[in-house]
DSSP file (Angstrom, degrees, kcal/mol; ACC not computed):
  #  RESIDUE AA STRUCTURE BP1 BP2  ACC     N-H-->O    O-->H-N    N-H-->O    O-->H-N    TCO  KAPPA ALPHA  PHI   PSI    X-CA   Y-CA   Z-CA
    1    1 A M              0   0    0      0, 0.0     3,-0.1     0, 0.0    68,-0.0   0.000 360.0 360.0 360.0 135.5  118.8  112.2   89.2
    2    2 A N        -     0   0    0      1,-0.1    67,-0.1     0, 0.0    70,-0.0  -0.407 360.0 -82.8 -79.6 157.9  115.6  112.9   87.2
    3    3 A P        -     0   0    0      0, 0.0     2,-0.2     0, 0.0    69,-0.1  -0.253  48.5-127.3 -58.9 148.7  112.4  114.2   88.8
    4    4 A R        -     0   0    0     -3,-0.1    17,-2.5     1,-0.1     2,-0.3  -0.567  24.8 -92.8 -99.1 162.7  110.2  111.5   90.4
    5    5 A V  E     +A   20   0A   0     51,-2.5    51,-0.4    15,-0.2    15,-0.3  -0.533  37.0 170.8 -76.7 134.1  106.5  110.7   89.9
    6    6 A T  E     +     0   0A   0     13,-3.2     2,-0.3     1,-0.4    14,-0.2   0.610  70.0  12.6-111.9 -23.8  104.0  112.3   92.3
    7    7 A H  E     -A   19   0A   0     12,-1.5    12,-2.9    45,-0.1    -1,-0.4  -0.994  59.4-168.8-153.8 146.3  100.7  111.4   90.5
    8    8 A V  E     -A   18   0A   0     -2,-0.3    10,-0.2    10,-0.2    45,-0.2  -0.999   1.7-172.3-139.2 142.4   99.6  109.1   87.7
    9    9 A R  E     -A   17   0A   0      8,-2.4     8,-3.0    -2,-0.4     2,-0.1  -0.984  23.3-130.9-133.7 122.6   96.4  108.8   85.8
   10   10 A P  E     -A   16   0A   0      0, 0.0     2,-0.2     0, 0.0     6,-0.2  -0.450  27.4-173.5 -71.8 144.9   95.7  105.9   83.4
   11   11 A E  E >>  -A   15   0A   0      4,-3.1     4,-0.5     1,-0.2     3,-0.5  -0.716  32.3 -74.5-125.7 178.2   94.4  106.8   79.9
   12   12 A S  G >4 S+     0   0    0     -2,-0.2     3,-0.9     1,-0.2    -1,-0.2  -0.210 108.9  35.8 -69.4 166.3   93.1  104.9   76.9
   13   13 A S  G 34 S-     0   0    0      1,-0.2    18,-0.3    16,-0.1    -1,-0.2   0.788 131.5 -67.8  59.4  31.8   95.4  103.0   74.6
   14   14 A Y  G <4 S+     0   0    0     -3,-0.5    16,-3.2     1,-0.2    17,-0.4   0.851  95.9 141.5  60.7  38.0   97.8  102.0   77.5
   15   15 A R  E <<  -AB  11  29A   0     -3,-0.9    -4,-3.1    -4,-0.5     2,-0.4  -0.827  37.7-151.9-108.5 151.6   99.0  105.5   78.1
   16   16 A L  E     -AB  10  28A   0     12,-2.6    12,-2.6    -2,-0.3     2,-0.6  -0.962   8.7-146.1-119.8 138.2   99.7  107.1   81.4
   17   17 A E  E     -AB   9  27A   0     -8,-3.0    -8,-2.4    -2,-0.4     2,-0.4  -0.935  28.9-168.8 -98.8 121.1   99.5  110.8   82.3
   18   18 A I  E     -AB   8  26A   0      8,-3.4     8,-3.2    -2,-0.6     2,-0.5  -0.927  17.1-154.9-119.8 131.7  102.3  111.4   84.8
   19   19 A T  E     -AB   7  25A   0    -12,-2.9   -13,-3.2    -2,-0.4   -12,-1.5  -0.915  17.6-153.6-103.0 130.0  102.9  114.4   87.1
   20   20 A F  E >   -A    5   0A   0      4,-3.0     3,-2.3    -2,-0.5   -15,-0.2  -0.646  28.4-108.3-101.8 159.8  106.5  114.8   88.1
   21   21 A E  T 3  S+     0   0    0    -17,-2.5   -16,-0.1     1,-0.3    -1,-0.1   0.660 116.8  61.1 -63.5 -16.7  107.8  116.6   91.3
   22   22 A N  T 3  S-     0   0    0    -18,-0.2    -1,-0.3     2,-0.1     3,-0.1   0.374 121.8-103.3 -90.1   5.0  109.1  119.5   89.2
   23   23 A G  S <  S+     0   0    0     -3,-2.3    57,-0.8     1,-0.3    -2,-0.1   0.291  78.5 133.4  93.6  -9.9  105.6  120.3   87.9
   24   24 A E  E     - C   0  79A   0     55,-0.2    -4,-3.0    56,-0.1     2,-0.5  -0.455  44.1-149.6 -73.1 148.4  106.0  118.8   84.5
   25   25 A V  E     -BC  19  78A   0     53,-3.8    53,-2.0    -6,-0.2     2,-0.3  -0.980  17.7-172.5-118.7 130.0  103.3  116.5   83.2
   26   26 A G  E     -BC  18  77A   0     -8,-3.2    -8,-3.4    -2,-0.5     2,-0.5  -0.878  22.2-139.2-124.2 154.7  104.2  113.7   80.8
   27   27 A K  E     -BC  17  76A   0     49,-2.2    49,-2.3    -2,-0.3     2,-0.5  -0.963  22.5-169.2-109.2 124.4  102.4  111.2   78.7
   28   28 A Y  E     -B   16   0A   0    -12,-2.6   -12,-2.6    -2,-0.5     2,-0.6  -0.968  13.1-145.4-120.1 126.2  104.0  107.7   78.7
   29   29 A D  E     -B   15   0A   0     -2,-0.5     3,-0.4    45,-0.3   -14,-0.2  -0.803  15.8-179.5 -93.0 116.4  102.9  105.0   76.3
   30   30 A C    >>  +     0   0    0    -16,-3.2     3,-2.3    -2,-0.6     4,-0.5   0.470  56.1 100.3 -91.4  -3.6  103.1  101.5   77.9
   31   31 A S  G >4 S+     0   0    0    -17,-0.4     3,-0.9   -18,-0.3     4,-0.2   0.789  74.1  61.5 -59.5 -29.8  102.0   99.6   74.8
   32   32 A H  G 34 S+     0   0    0     -3,-0.4    -1,-0.3     1,-0.2     3,-0.3   0.643 102.4  53.8 -71.1 -12.3  105.5   98.6   73.8
   33   33 A L  G X4 S+     0   0    0     -3,-2.3     3,-2.2     1,-0.2    -1,-0.2   0.635  80.5  92.4 -91.5 -16.2  105.8   96.7   77.1
   34   34 A L  T << S+     0   0    0     -3,-0.9     9,-0.2    -4,-0.5    -1,-0.2   0.605  83.8  50.1 -65.3 -15.7  102.7   94.5   76.8
   35   35 A D  T 3  S+     0   0    0     -3,-0.3     2,-0.5    -4,-0.2    -1,-0.3   0.310  93.2  93.5-101.9   8.7  104.4   91.5   75.2
   36   36 A F  S X  S-     0   0    0     -3,-2.2     3,-1.9     1,-0.0     4,-0.5  -0.908  89.8 -80.7-113.6 123.2  107.2   91.2   77.7
   37   37 A G  G >  S+     0   0    0     -2,-0.5     3,-1.7     1,-0.3     4,-0.3   0.167 112.9   7.3  37.4-124.1  107.2   89.0   80.8
   38   38 A V  G >  S+     0   0    0      1,-0.3     3,-0.9     2,-0.1    -1,-0.3   0.694 121.9  69.4 -65.3 -19.4  105.4   90.4   83.8
   39   39 A F  G X  S+     0   0    0     -3,-1.9     3,-1.7     1,-0.2    -1,-0.3   0.633  75.3  83.5 -76.0 -12.4  104.0   93.3   81.8
   40   40 A Q  G X  S+     0   0    0     -3,-1.7     3,-1.7    -4,-0.5     4,-0.2   0.815  80.2  66.3 -59.0 -29.4  101.7   91.0   79.8
   41   41 A E  G X  S+     0   0    0     -3,-0.9     3,-1.4     1,-0.3    -1,-0.3   0.757  85.5  71.3 -64.0 -23.4   99.2   91.3   82.6
   42   42 A L  G <  S+     0   0    0     -3,-1.7     6,-0.3     1,-0.3    -1,-0.3   0.638  75.3  81.9 -69.8 -12.8   98.8   95.0   81.8
   43   43 A K  G <  S+     0   0    0     -3,-1.7     2,-0.8    -4,-0.3    -1,-0.3   0.802  71.9  86.4 -60.5 -27.8   96.9   93.9   78.6
   44   44 A D  S <> S-     0   0    0     -3,-1.4     4,-2.9    -4,-0.2     3,-0.3  -0.663  75.1-155.0 -73.5 108.8   93.9   93.6   80.9
   45   45 A E  H  > S+     0   0    0     -2,-0.8     4,-2.0     1,-0.2    -1,-0.2   0.825  91.0  56.2 -61.5 -32.8   92.6   97.2   80.8
   46   46 A V  H  4 S+     0   0    0      2,-0.2    -1,-0.2     1,-0.2     4,-0.2   0.928 112.6  42.3 -63.1 -43.5   90.9   96.8   84.2
   47   47 A Y  H >4 S+     0   0    0     -3,-0.3     3,-2.1     1,-0.2    -2,-0.2   0.916 110.1  56.9 -68.0 -43.2   94.2   95.8   85.7
   48   48 A F  H >< S+     0   0    0     -4,-2.9     3,-1.3     1,-0.3    -1,-0.2   0.876 100.6  58.9 -54.8 -39.2   96.1   98.5   83.8
   49   49 A R  T 3< S+     0   0    0     -4,-2.0    -1,-0.3     1,-0.3    -2,-0.2   0.520  87.4  76.9 -72.1  -4.9   93.8  101.1   85.3
   50   50 A Q  T <   +     0   0    0     -3,-2.1    -1,-0.3    -4,-0.2    -2,-0.2   0.320  67.7 131.3 -86.5   8.8   94.9  100.0   88.8
   51   51 A V    <   +     0   0    0     -3,-1.3     2,-0.3     9,-0.1     9,-0.2  -0.231  32.4 178.2 -59.5 148.4   98.2  101.9   88.4
   52   52 A R  E     -D   59   0B   0      7,-2.1     7,-2.6   -43,-0.1     2,-0.4  -0.982  32.8-104.9-148.4 158.8   99.3  104.2   91.2
   53   53 A A  E     +D   58   0B   0     -2,-0.3     2,-0.3     5,-0.2     5,-0.2  -0.710  48.0 158.1 -83.8 134.7  102.2  106.4   92.1
   54   54 A S  E >   -D   57   0B   0      3,-2.1     3,-1.8    -2,-0.4   -49,-0.1  -0.932  59.8  -2.2-158.8 133.0  104.6  105.0   94.7
   55   55 A G  T 3  S-     0   0    0     -2,-0.3     3,-0.1     1,-0.3   -49,-0.1   0.769 127.8 -55.4  59.5  27.2  108.2  105.6   95.7
   56   56 A G  T 3  S+     0   0    0    -51,-0.4   -51,-2.5     1,-0.3    -1,-0.3   0.525 126.4  70.1  85.4   5.4  108.6  108.1   92.9
   57   57 A S  E <  S-D   54   0B   0     -3,-1.8    -3,-2.1   -53,-0.2     2,-0.4  -0.595  86.7 -91.7-133.2-166.9  107.5  105.7   90.2
   58   58 A V  E     +DE  53  66B   0      8,-0.6     8,-1.1    -5,-0.2     2,-0.3  -0.949  41.9 178.9-116.0 141.4  104.4  103.9   88.9
   59   59 A V  E     -DE  52  65B   0     -7,-2.6    -7,-2.1    -2,-0.4     6,-0.2  -0.950  18.7-146.4-140.0 157.5  103.4  100.5   90.2
   60   60 A W    >   -     0   0    0      4,-1.9     3,-1.9    -2,-0.3    -9,-0.1  -0.788  40.6 -96.2-117.6 165.0  100.6   98.0   89.7
   61   61 A P  T 3  S+     0   0    0      0, 0.0   -10,-0.0     0, 0.0   -14,-0.0   0.776 121.3  53.9 -56.1 -31.8   99.2   95.6   92.4
   62   62 A H  T 3  S-     0   0    0    -24,-0.1   -24,-0.0     1,-0.0     0, 0.0   0.082 124.5 -98.7 -95.5  26.5  101.3   92.6   91.3
   63   63 A E  S <  S+     0   0    0     -3,-1.9     2,-0.2     1,-0.3   -25,-0.0   0.571  70.4 150.7  74.2  14.9  104.5   94.7   91.7
   64   64 A Q        +     0   0    0    -26,-0.1    -4,-1.9    -4,-0.1     2,-0.3  -0.568  20.4 166.7 -67.9 141.5  105.1   95.6   88.1
   65   65 A D  E     -E   59   0B   0     -2,-0.2     2,-0.4    -6,-0.2    -6,-0.2  -0.966  31.3-133.9-150.0 166.6  106.8   98.9   87.9
   66   66 A I  E     -E   58   0B   0     -8,-1.1    -8,-0.6    -2,-0.3     5,-0.1  -0.985  38.3 -98.7-126.2 136.0  108.7  101.1   85.5
   67   67 A C     >  -     0   0    0     -2,-0.4     4,-2.3     1,-0.1     3,-0.2  -0.263  27.8-135.6 -52.5 128.6  112.0  102.8   86.2
   68   68 A P  H  > S+     0   0    0      0, 0.0     4,-2.1     0, 0.0     5,-0.2   0.847 105.3  54.5 -59.6 -33.7  111.3  106.5   87.2
   69   69 A D  H  > S+     0   0    0      2,-0.2     4,-2.9     1,-0.2     5,-0.3   0.904 108.0  49.6 -66.0 -39.7  114.2  107.7   85.0
   70   70 A T  H  > S+     0   0    0     -3,-0.2     4,-2.6     2,-0.2    -1,-0.2   0.923 109.3  52.2 -62.3 -44.7  112.7  105.9   82.0
   71   71 A L  H  X S+     0   0    0     -4,-2.3     4,-0.6     1,-0.2    -2,-0.2   0.915 115.2  41.4 -58.4 -43.8  109.3  107.4   82.8
   72   72 A Y  H >< S+     0   0    0     -4,-2.1     3,-0.6    -5,-0.2    -2,-0.2   0.949 119.0  42.3 -70.7 -48.6  110.8  110.9   82.8
   73   73 A L  H 3< S+     0   0    0     -4,-2.9    -2,-0.2     1,-0.2    -1,-0.2   0.830 120.1  41.4 -70.2 -32.3  113.2  110.6   79.9
   74   74 A D  H 3< S+     0   0    0     -4,-2.6   -45,-0.3    -5,-0.3     2,-0.3   0.362  94.3  96.1-101.1   5.3  110.8  108.7   77.6
   75   75 A S  S << S-     0   0    0     -3,-0.6     2,-0.6    -4,-0.6   -47,-0.2  -0.680  78.2-117.4 -95.2 151.5  107.5  110.7   78.3
   76   76 A D  E     -C   27   0A   0    -49,-2.3   -49,-2.2    -2,-0.3     2,-0.3  -0.788  47.7-161.7 -81.8 118.7  106.2  113.5   76.2
   77   77 A K  E     +C   26   0A   0     -2,-0.6     2,-0.3   -51,-0.2   -51,-0.2  -0.717  28.0 166.8-114.3 155.5  106.3  116.4   78.7
   78   78 A R  E     -C   25   0A   0    -53,-2.0   -53,-3.8    -2,-0.3     2,-0.1  -0.954  38.1-106.4-149.9 157.4  104.8  119.9   79.2
   79   79 A S  E >   -C   24   0A   0     -2,-0.3     3,-1.8   -55,-0.3     4,-0.3  -0.446  34.0-107.8 -82.6 162.5  104.7  122.1   82.3
   80   80 A E  G >  S+     0   0    0    -57,-0.8     3,-1.3     1,-0.3    -1,-0.1   0.798 119.2  63.1 -60.6 -27.7  101.6  122.6   84.3
   81   81 A T  G 3  S+     0   0    0      1,-0.3    -1,-0.3     2,-0.1   -57,-0.0   0.695  97.7  57.1 -70.9 -17.2  101.4  126.1   83.0
   82   82 A E  G <         0   0    0     -3,-1.8    -1,-0.3     1,-0.2    -2,-0.2   0.451 360.0 360.0 -90.4  -1.1  101.0  124.7   79.5
   83   83 A L    <         0   0    0     -3,-1.3    -1,-0.2    -4,-0.3    -2,-0.1   0.491 360.0 360.0 -72.0 360.0   97.9  122.7   80.4
């Protein structure tokens, strides 16, 4: 099982800065999701910025979420010591 999300911060261009429980920090680009089903709502930047960490993943108010394994495996990562 991959590390889970402990903190998330929205950034510009539909990117998320994600902190994982192992101390790694990753950048995850959500732009490829914006044309699919429930994720279309994320095109509204005000709504996109309402993201929060919950249950080891990231979620939005209308229950959109992204698999925690996907977030870990597909994010560009660095450790907190590299910040």
